[in-house]
C-alpha positions as a Markdown table, in Angstrom:
| # | Residue | x | y | z |
|---|---|---|---|---|
| 1 | Met | -6.4 | 8.1 | -14.1 |
| 2 | Asn | -7.7 | 5.4 | -16.7 |
| 3 | Ala | -11.2 | 4.1 | -16.2 |
| 4 | Gly | -9.9 | 0.4 | -15.7 |
| 5 | Thr | -7.3 | 1.5 | -12.7 |
| 6 | Gln | -8.3 | 0.2 | -9.4 |
| 7 | Leu | -6.0 | 1.6 | -6.3 |
| 8 | Val | -5.4 | -1.2 | -3.4 |
| 9 | Asn | -4.3 | -0.5 | -0.2 |
| 10 | Met | -1.9 | -3.2 | 1.0 |
| 11 | Tyr | -0.7 | -3.8 | 4.8 |
| 12 | Gly | 2.0 | -5.6 | 6.1 |
| 13 | Ile | 4.7 | -5.1 | 8.8 |
| 14 | Thr | 7.3 | -2.7 | 7.8 |
| 15 | Glu | 10.3 | -4.5 | 8.9 |
| 16 | Thr | 10.1 | -7.3 | 6.4 |
| 17 | Thr | 8.0 | -5.4 | 3.6 |
| 18 | Val | 5.7 | -8.1 | 2.9 |
| 19 | His | 2.2 | -7.6 | 2.3 |
| 20 | Val | -0.5 | -9.8 | 4.1 |
| 21 | Thr | -3.8 | -7.9 | 3.5 |
| 22 | Tyr | -5.2 | -5.8 | 0.5 |
| 23 | Tyr | -8.4 | -3.7 | 0.4 |
| 24 | Pro | -9.5 | -2.5 | -3.1 |
| 25 | Leu | -10.0 | 1.3 | -2.7 |
| 26 | Gln | -13.5 | 3.1 | -3.9 |
| 27 | Pro | -13.9 | 6.7 | -4.8 |
| 28 | Glu | -15.7 | 7.4 | -1.4 |
| 29 | Asp | -12.6 | 6.0 | 0.3 |
| 30 | Ala | -10.9 | 9.3 | -0.5 |
| 31 | Gln | -13.3 | 11.2 | 1.9 |
| 32 | Arg | -12.8 | 9.1 | 4.6 |
| 33 | Ile | -11.3 | 10.7 | 7.8 |
| 34 | Gly | -9.3 | 8.6 | 10.3 |
| 35 | Ala | -8.1 | 5.1 | 10.1 |
| 36 | Ser | -7.9 | 3.1 | 6.7 |
| 37 | Pro | -9.1 | -0.3 | 6.3 |
| 38 | Ile | -6.5 | -2.7 | 5.9 |
| 39 | Gly | -8.7 | -5.4 | 4.1 |
| 40 | Lys | -9.0 | -9.1 | 3.6 |
| 41 | Arg | -5.7 | -11.4 | 3.9 |
| 42 | Ile | -4.1 | -12.7 | 0.8 |
| 43 | Pro | -5.5 | -15.9 | 0.2 |
| 44 | Asp | -2.2 | -17.9 | 0.3 |
| 45 | Leu | -1.0 | -16.4 | 3.5 |
| 46 | Gln | -2.2 | -16.4 | 7.4 |
| 47 | Leu | -3.2 | -13.2 | 9.2 |
| 48 | Tyr | -3.0 | -13.0 | 13.0 |
| 49 | Leu | -4.1 | -10.0 | 14.9 |
| 50 | Leu | -2.7 | -10.0 | 18.5 |
């Protein structure tokens, strides 16, 4: 990967293929075991956790 490349985990419900959260990945995230953080809401969207 180029030095300026940034990977971002985007999350949204599959049925609508709409992303509502993002989490910029860090190198140490590649070593993470278990759940992946979904990050923060995209600024112009609303997020509801049920």
